[in-house]
C-alpha positions, -999 to 999 in steps of 0.1 A, spaced: -340 -469 408 -319 -437 404 -287 -457 396 -307 -473 368 -317 -438 357 -281 -427 356 -273 -457 334 -301 -448 311 -289 -412 310 -253 -422 301 -265 -445 274 -286 -418 258 -319 -435 265 -336 -405 282 -336 -381 252 -365 -357 254 -374 -361 290 -387 -331 309 -379 -343 344 -348 -361 357 -344 -375 392 -310 -387 403 -302 -399 438 -273 -422 438 -244 -408 459 -232 -384 432 -202 -363 441 -199 -347 406 -226 -333 383 -230 -358 354 -221 -340 322 -246 -362 303 -274 -341 317 -265 -314 291 -276 -338 264 -311 -330 277 -307 -293 273 -335 -289 247 -361 -306 269 -352 -307 306 -375 -286 328 -372 -302 363 -338 -314 377 -339 -332 410 -305 -339 425 -317 -343 461 -299 -368 484 -264 -369 469 -230 -356 479 -227 -326 456 -210 -294 466 -207 -276 433 -226 -271 401 -210 -266 367 -203 -231 354 -222 -238 322 -254 -248 340 -273 -221 320 -269 -244 290 -300 -261 304 -321 -234 288 -355 -248 296 -347 -255 333 -375 -242 355 -371 -262 387 -338 -272 404 -337 -293 436 -304 -298 453 -315 -306 489 -297 -329 512 -263 -325 496 -230 -310 508 -233 -274 495 -218 -247 518 -231 -219 496 -257 -215 468 -236 -216 437 -237 -182 420 -242 -198 386 -279 -204 395 -284 -167 392 -275 -169 356 -302 -194 348 -328 -170 336 -357 -194 335 -355 -208 370 -387 -203 389 -381 -227 418 -349 -236 437 -346 -260 466 -314 -263 487 -329 -276 519 -307 -294 545 -273 -286 532 -245 -267 551 -251 -234 534 -237 -204 552 -241 -177 526 -261 -168 495 -244 -146 469 -270 -142 442 -303 -155 430 -321 -155 396 -347 -126 395 -372 -150 379 -378 -170 412 -413 -177 424 -404 -203 451 -372 -204 471 -364 -232 496 -334 -228 519 -347 -245 550 -324 -261 575 -290 -245 567 -266 -220 584 -276 -188 567 -271 -157 588 -279 -131 561 -294 -128 526 -281 -107 498 -297 -74 491 -302 -85 455 -331 -108 467 -351 -76 465 -348 -80 427 -368 -113 428 -400 -95 422 -421 -126 412 -412 -143 445 -443 -158 461 -430 -185 485 -399 -181 506 -388 -210 529 -361 -200 554 -369 -219 586 -340 -234 605 -313 -209 598 -294 -182 617 -311 -151 604 -318 -121 626 -328 -97 599 -340 -95 563 -326 -71 538 -347 -39 536 -346 -43 498 -371 -72 502 -398 -47 508 -400 -46 470 -410 -83 469 -447 -73 471 -458 -106 455 -447 -126 486 -476 -147 498 -460 -174 520 -430 -168 542 -414 -193 566 -390 -178 592 -394 -203 620 -364 -214 642 -342 -184 634 -329 -156 656 -353 -127 650 -357 -104 680 -381 -84 659 -397 -87 625 -392 -60 598 -421 -36 599 -425 -39 561 -430 -77 564 -465 -75 579 -475 -47 555 -469 -68 524 -502 -66 505 -503 -103 495 -487 -121 525 -513 -146 538 -492 -174 553 -464 -168 578 -445 -190 603 -422 -174 630 -423 -198 659 -389 -206 675 -376 -170 673 -370 -147 702 -398 -125 689 -424 -153 692 -436 -162 727 -433 -199 736 -457 -204 765 -456 -235 787 -486 -257 780 -501 -286 799 -525 -313 789 -536 -347 800 -507 -371 797 -516 -402 777 -491 -430 780 -479 -450 751 -487 -483 769 -523 -472 770 -525 -471 732 -530 -499 708 -519 -487 673 -537 -497 642 -533 -487 606 -513 -458 594 -535 -429 585 -509 -405 570 -475 -391 571 -465 -354 569 -433 -334 572 -435 -333 610 -449 -367 620 -467 -400 614 -504 -405 623 -519 -438 632 -554 -449 641 -553 -464 676 -575 -475 705 -570 -462 740 -571 -492 761 -583 -476 794 -616 -464 780 -618 -484 747 -619 -451 727 -609 -448 691 -582 -421 687 -556 -409 663 -519 -407 674 -494 -384 659 -458 -391 667 -434 -363 658 -403 -370 639 -383 -344 658 -366 -329 627 -368 -295 611 -396 -291 586 -402 -263 560 -427 -249 585 -405 -251 616 -400 -273 646 -425 -300 656 -424 -288 692 -439 -255 681 -467 -274 665 -472 -295 696 -474 -264 719 -499 -246 696 -521 -277 694 -522 -281 732 -528 -244 737 -558 -241 714 -583 -258 737 -616 -272 725 -635 -257 696 -662 -272 674 -642 -263 642 -608 -275 653 -597 -311 653 -599 -320 690 -566 -328 709 -572 -352 737 -538 -352 753 -500 -352 753 -483 -385 743 -458 -396 770 -436 -426 776 -429 -433 739 -403 -461 738 -379 -438 718 -387 -407 738 -406 -392 708 -431 -365 716 -466 -368 702 -503 -360 704 -534 -380 709 -563 -366 690 -599 -375 683 -602 -399 653 -621 -381 625 -643 -405 605 -641 -410 567 -672 -389 562 -649 -359 565 -626 -352 536 -601 -326 526 -615 -295 508 -586 -296 483 -551 -308 477 -519 -288 485 -502 -265 459 -481 -280 432 -452 -267 412 -475 -249 388 -499 -233 412 -471 -224 436 -491 -209 464 -526 -220 455 -544 -252 465 -554 -277 438 -591 -286 438 -606 -316 420 -619 -307 386 -654 -315 396 -653 -297 429 -684 -277 436 -701 -262 466 -736 -251 472 -741 -216 486 -753 -232 519 -721 -253 522 -700 -222 514 -717 -203 541 -714 -230 567 -678 -236 559 -670 -199 560 -689 -194 593 -672 -223 610 -637 -213 599 -642 -176 609 -652 -189 643 -621 -210 645 -599 -181 634 -615 -158 660 -608 -184 688 -572 -188 677 -564 -151 676 -581 -145 709 -553 -166 723 -526 -150 702 -521 -180 679 -514 -175 642 -522 -207 624 -499 -198 595 -513 -224 571 -549 -215 567 -554 -235 535 -581 -257 521 -558 -287 521 -557 -284 559 -594 -283 563 -618 -313 565 -655 -310 558 -685 -333 557 -715 -332 534 -734 -308 557 -706 -282 554 -692 -287 589 -655 -278 587 -625 -287 608 -592 -268 607 -561 -289 614 -524 -291 608 -507 -266 631 -472 -273 617 -467 -236 609 -485 -222 640 -468 -194 660 -476 -175 692 -477 -137 691 -483 -110 717 -520 -99 719 -525 -64 708 -506 -69 675 -535 -69 650 -514 -73 618 -510 -111 625 -547 -116 626 -553 -94 595 -527 -115 577 -547 -146 585 -579 -129 574 -564 -125 540 -558 -163 539 -595 -167 549 -605 -143 521 -586 -163 495 -602 -195 507 -637 -179 505 -629 -168 470 -620 -203 460 -652 -217 474 -674 -190 458 -657 -195 424 -669 -231 426 -704 -222 437 -731 -219 409 -752 -195 429 -747 -157 432 -737 -144 466 -731 -106 465 -729 -103 503 -702 -130 505 -684 -116 476 -683 -82 493 -670 -98 525 -644 -117 505 -632 -84 489 -628 -68 523 -608 -97 536 -585 -95 505 -578 -58 507 -542 -51 498 -542 -25 527 -537 -47 558 -553 -23 582 -585 -22 560 -592 -59 565 -618 -69 591 -609 -90 622 -623 -125 625 -648 -112 650 -660 -87 623 -662 -116 598 -683 -136 622 -707 -107 627 -710 -103 589 -718 -140 585 -745 -139 612 -764 -111 594 
């Protein structure tokens, strides 16, 4: 398909397009792309063999999004810093060892799965930056200048070399989603669960596929029970390592507002790790869809999405209970989002997807207050789609969203407020 796209590009048949996807073994940047300078907004060059970008890249004056993942770059080309309109850059899974400069207009930066051991101080000039994906590198510190990036909302630092996290990081007023598993600063406790053998499972239809694994419906032969089986891919994701997800899921234990994990998958024919979970019926559905290029860090709700005040209250109470249970065990979910929440018509909610989960030492309340901010944002989204007035819930939401981290309530406090 992309080879055909390249032919169309070279014959001038893509004039006026706003997005171009090319994945066809490119070793050089096709100069014909500049013929689209007056229209091109999204350029996706993922999956090629590129190691350089042209010095005149800023000629693409409307370019907002640039993907160069899964190529052969050993550094982020400095020319990208000269592209004044870039809001999103992706250089995942290259061989990048250093970053020299970045455009100050960035909102979303993806450098997952590289060899980066330090970032330039100039990243502190990226004041609009909201999402920063750095998992799977060799970082042991962040530049102090990044404390100026007060719009940061989501940060992925999993599988790096942090002995400690910068003090300013957990004080950022808008940071709501953080992943730090796989660093020396994040505990990695041993977990045990019932082993469930692959031969005891009869797989059925595929239910879904995420960055970390593939989920199938299945039947457990020994007790004829319908289950779901997640087999991890074993590769680095933007959130971190699948084994961190597995450990967190197994450590959670049972809770009425968390998707139940039944056991640890063993004896997979390819040695792949996995989990066996309770099969959630179709009467549960996702609260929302994940963020897109435009919303950046905000979930996307259906245009007709609406919630009664009773449903909002039940969802909020259930999720506050789940949050309290997780943080009582020193577990940061890290991805407390509507798109990771299932709910039924009665407002019963289930929090899932522990791909960004991290362990932390109890007695460090900033991690919980960070997650409370994510809860507050979720509560705001639900209330904005509720036709009824709810002054008490609005007041709670405002507390949870306080820009001063220490002023936010704990999940136990939120639970108490929701019982009143």
